[in-house]
C-alpha positions as CSV (number, residue, x, y, z in Angstrom):
1,X,-59.5,-20.3,82.1
2,X,-57.5,-20.8,79.0
3,X,-59.0,-20.1,75.5
4,X,-59.9,-23.0,73.3
5,X,-58.1,-22.9,69.7
6,X,-60.3,-24.2,67.0
7,X,-58.5,-25.6,63.9
8,X,-60.0,-25.8,60.4
9,X,-60.5,-29.3,59.4
10,X,-59.7,-30.0,55.7
11,X,-61.9,-32.7,54.4
12,X,-60.4,-32.6,50.8
13,X,-58.2,-35.6,50.0
14,X,-54.6,-35.1,49.1
15,X,-54.9,-36.5,45.6
16,X,-57.5,-33.9,44.8
17,X,-55.3,-31.1,45.9
18,X,-52.3,-32.4,43.9
19,X,-54.6,-32.7,40.8
20,X,-55.7,-29.1,41.2
21,X,-52.1,-27.9,41.5
22,X,-51.2,-29.9,38.3
23,X,-54.1,-28.3,36.4
24,X,-53.0,-24.8,37.4
25,X,-49.4,-25.6,36.4
26,X,-50.6,-27.0,33.1
27,X,-52.7,-23.9,32.4
28,X,-49.8,-21.6,33.2
29,X,-47.6,-23.5,30.9
30,X,-50.2,-23.5,28.1
31,X,-50.5,-19.7,28.5
32,X,-46.8,-19.2,28.3
33,X,-46.4,-21.5,25.3
34,X,-49.3,-19.7,23.6
35,X,-47.7,-16.4,24.2
36,X,-44.4,-17.7,22.8
37,X,-46.2,-19.1,19.8
38,X,-48.0,-15.8,19.2
39,X,-44.6,-14.0,19.5
40,X,-43.1,-16.5,17.0
41,X,-45.9,-15.9,14.5
42,X,-45.6,-12.1,14.8
43,X,-41.8,-12.4,14.5
44,X,-42.3,-14.7,11.4
45,X,-44.5,-12.1,9.7
46,X,-42.0,-9.3,10.6
47,X,-39.0,-11.4,9.4
48,X,-40.8,-12.3,6.1
49,X,-41.6,-8.6,5.5
50,X,-38.0,-7.7,6.2
51,X,-36.7,-10.4,3.9
52,X,-39.0,-9.3,1.1
53,X,-38.0,-5.7,1.6
54,X,-34.4,-6.7,1.6
55,X,-34.8,-8.8,-1.6
56,X,-36.5,-5.8,-3.2
57,X,-33.7,-3.5,-2.2
58,X,-31.1,-6.0,-3.5
59,X,-32.9,-6.2,-6.8
60,X,-33.0,-2.4,-6.9
61,X,-29.4,-2.2,-6.0
62,X,-28.5,-4.7,-8.7
63,X,-30.4,-2.6,-11.2
64,X,-28.6,0.5,-10.1
65,X,-25.3,-1.3,-10.2
66,X,-26.0,-2.3,-13.8
67,X,-26.9,1.3,-14.7
68,X,-23.8,2.6,-12.8
69,X,-21.6,0.1,-14.8
70,X,-23.2,1.3,-18.0
71,X,-22.7,4.9,-17.1
72,X,-19.1,4.2,-16.0
73,X,-18.3,2.4,-19.3
74,X,-19.8,5.4,-21.2
75,X,-17.8,7.8,-19.1
76,X,-14.6,5.8,-19.9
77,X,-15.5,6.0,-23.6
78,X,-16.0,9.7,-23.3
79,X,-12.7,10.1,-21.4
80,X,-10.9,8.2,-24.1
81,X,-12.5,10.3,-26.8
82,X,-11.6,13.5,-24.9
83,X,-8.0,12.3,-24.6
84,X,-7.9,11.5,-28.3
85,X,-9.4,15.0,-29.1
86,X,-6.9,16.6,-26.7
87,X,-4.0,14.8,-28.4
88,X,-5.4,16.0,-31.8
89,X,-5.7,19.5,-30.4
90,X,-2.1,19.5,-29.2
91,X,-1.0,18.2,-32.6
92,X,-3.0,20.8,-34.5
93,X,-1.6,23.5,-32.3
94,X,1.9,22.3,-33.1
95,X,1.3,22.2,-36.9
96,X,-0.9,25.4,-37.0
97,X,1.1,28.1,-38.9
98,X,-0.9,30.9,-37.2
99,X,-0.6,33.1,-40.2
100,X,-3.0,34.5,-42.7
101,X,-1.3,34.2,-46.0
102,X,-4.0,36.2,-47.9
103,X,-3.7,39.0,-45.3
104,X,0.1,39.1,-45.7
105,X,-0.1,39.2,-49.5
106,X,-2.8,41.8,-49.3
107,X,-0.6,44.0,-46.9
108,X,2.3,43.7,-49.3
109,X,0.2,44.6,-52.3
110,X,-1.0,47.7,-50.3
111,X,2.5,48.8,-49.4
112,X,4.1,48.2,-52.8
113,X,3.4,50.9,-55.4
114,X,3.8,50.9,-59.2
115,X,7.5,51.8,-59.0
116,X,8.4,48.5,-57.5
117,X,8.1,45.1,-59.1
118,X,8.6,41.9,-57.1
119,X,10.2,38.7,-58.5
120,X,10.1,36.6,-55.3
121,X,8.1,36.2,-52.1
122,X,8.9,33.6,-49.5
123,X,7.4,32.9,-46.1
124,X,10.0,30.7,-44.3
125,X,9.2,28.9,-41.0
126,X,11.9,29.3,-38.3
127,X,12.3,28.0,-34.8
128,X,13.1,30.7,-32.3
129,X,16.8,31.1,-31.7
130,X,18.2,29.1,-28.8
131,X,21.6,29.7,-27.2
132,X,22.1,26.0,-26.7
133,X,21.1,25.2,-30.3
134,X,22.1,27.8,-32.8
135,X,21.0,25.6,-35.7
136,X,17.4,26.1,-34.6
137,X,17.6,29.6,-36.0
138,X,18.1,28.4,-39.6
139,X,14.9,28.4,-41.6
140,X,13.3,25.2,-42.9
141,X,10.6,24.5,-45.5
142,X,8.7,27.5,-46.9
143,X,5.0,27.8,-46.6
144,X,4.8,30.1,-49.7
145,X,7.5,30.0,-52.3
146,X,8.0,31.4,-55.8
147,X,7.4,29.2,-58.8
148,X,11.1,28.6,-59.3
149,X,11.5,27.1,-55.8
150,X,12.2,23.4,-55.3
151,X,9.4,21.6,-53.3
152,X,11.2,18.3,-53.2
153,X,13.2,19.2,-50.1
154,X,13.8,16.6,-47.5
155,X,14.0,19.0,-44.5
156,X,11.5,18.5,-41.7
157,X,9.0,21.2,-41.2
158,X,9.4,22.8,-37.7
159,X,6.4,22.5,-35.4
160,X,5.5,24.1,-32.1
161,X,6.4,27.7,-31.4
162,X,7.7,29.1,-34.6
163,X,8.0,32.4,-36.4
164,X,7.9,33.2,-40.1
165,X,10.5,35.1,-42.0
166,X,9.4,37.0,-45.1
167,X,11.9,37.4,-47.9
168,X,10.9,39.6,-50.9
169,X,13.1,40.4,-53.9
170,X,12.5,42.5,-57.0
171,X,13.5,45.7,-58.8
172,X,12.6,49.3,-58.1
173,X,13.0,52.5,-60.1
174,X,15.8,53.8,-57.9
175,X,17.3,53.3,-54.4
176,X,14.9,55.9,-52.9
177,X,11.9,53.6,-53.7
178,X,13.7,50.7,-51.9
179,X,14.2,52.9,-48.9
180,X,10.6,54.0,-49.0
181,X,9.5,50.4,-49.1
182,X,11.6,49.6,-46.1
183,X,10.0,52.4,-44.2
184,X,6.6,51.2,-45.1
185,X,7.4,47.7,-44.0
186,X,8.8,49.0,-40.6
187,X,5.6,51.1,-40.0
188,X,3.3,48.2,-40.9
189,X,1.8,46.2,-38.0
190,X,2.3,43.0,-40.0
191,X,6.1,43.1,-40.1
192,X,9.1,43.7,-37.8
193,X,12.9,43.4,-37.8
194,X,13.1,44.6,-41.4
195,X,16.6,44.2,-42.9
196,X,17.9,45.1,-46.3
197,X,19.8,42.1,-47.6
198,X,21.3,43.8,-50.6
199,X,20.5,46.6,-53.1
200,X,22.5,47.4,-56.2
201,X,21.9,49.3,-59.5
202,X,21.6,47.2,-62.6
203,X,20.6,47.6,-66.2
204,X,17.2,46.2,-67.3
205,X,16.6,45.5,-70.9
206,X,13.1,46.3,-72.0
207,X,11.1,46.9,-75.1
208,X,10.8,50.6,-76.1
209,X,7.2,50.3,-77.2
210,X,6.1,48.7,-73.9
211,X,8.5,50.2,-71.3
212,X,7.0,50.7,-67.8
213,X,7.3,54.1,-66.4
214,X,9.8,53.0,-63.7
215,X,11.8,56.2,-64.0
216,X,11.2,59.6,-65.4
217,X,13.6,62.3,-66.4
218,X,16.9,62.3,-68.4
219,X,17.4,58.5,-68.0
220,X,14.1,57.7,-69.7
221,X,14.9,60.2,-72.5
222,X,18.2,58.4,-73.1
223,X,16.3,55.1,-73.2
224,X,14.0,56.5,-75.9
225,X,16.9,57.8,-77.9
226,X,18.6,54.4,-77.7
227,X,15.5,52.8,-78.7
228,X,15.2,55.0,-81.8
229,X,18.7,54.1,-82.7
230,X,18.2,50.3,-82.4
231,X,14.6,50.4,-83.5
232,X,13.2,47.7,-81.0
233,X,14.9,47.4,-77.6
234,X,16.6,49.5,-74.9
235,X,18.0,49.5,-71.4
236,X,17.0,51.3,-68.2
237,X,18.8,51.5,-65.0
238,X,16.9,50.1,-62.0
239,X,17.7,49.1,-58.4
240,X,17.7,45.4,-57.7
241,X,17.0,44.6,-54.0
242,X,16.2,41.8,-51.5
243,X,14.6,42.5,-48.1
244,X,14.1,40.2,-45.2
245,X,11.7,40.7,-42.2
246,X,9.5,38.7,-39.8
247,X,5.8,38.5,-39.4
248,X,4.8,40.4,-36.2
249,X,2.3,37.7,-35.1
250,X,4.0,36.6,-31.9
251,X,5.2,38.0,-28.6
252,X,8.5,36.9,-27.0
253,X,8.2,36.4,-23.2
């Protein structure tokens, strides 16, 4: 005997089933749209916050840029001032004589005794000798000159690395005093390359009542006798000289 198959009988009409399916579909769509709307709202808040933050950063960067431009302008001004000061420093180094005139004169007064009288002191600026330009060894304007010197010279004063030649002239009691002065100059740390330009004996006319004790001995006695004969003036024999040397304030490399 075969089994009997019982089928469920659906009494719901088809329009009702289709309506239920449409409602479920609508709810699903509403849920999806709501989720999308919520995501869009959240994204809008996030984007607004990011835009505000970006605007704040842009304003801050603009402020920093303005400050950086001001600092850069100030730096350029300082660089220009430094370049100007550097040019002035180079110019001052070129025109700086690098000598202590008071110290040189003090050293000369220390080395010269009462038996020597100077009539001229000159400090002459020279360029260092150059094999390609022998004229550079000739001296130019003097820094210190005697009263009789002419200051209206048109020669250009040398600048840069220069040395100073000292020329002194005067009279001494005798040639031995001149030699002693040369030895003192050679032993002094202020001078080097001491050279005697000339030295010769000459007669110096002087008043008997005010004759300096340049020489003692028979010569002075003869002067006194001559003075007694003339009654007012006499002559003494002295050694006239001129010495040249250089200031030892440089080192040749």
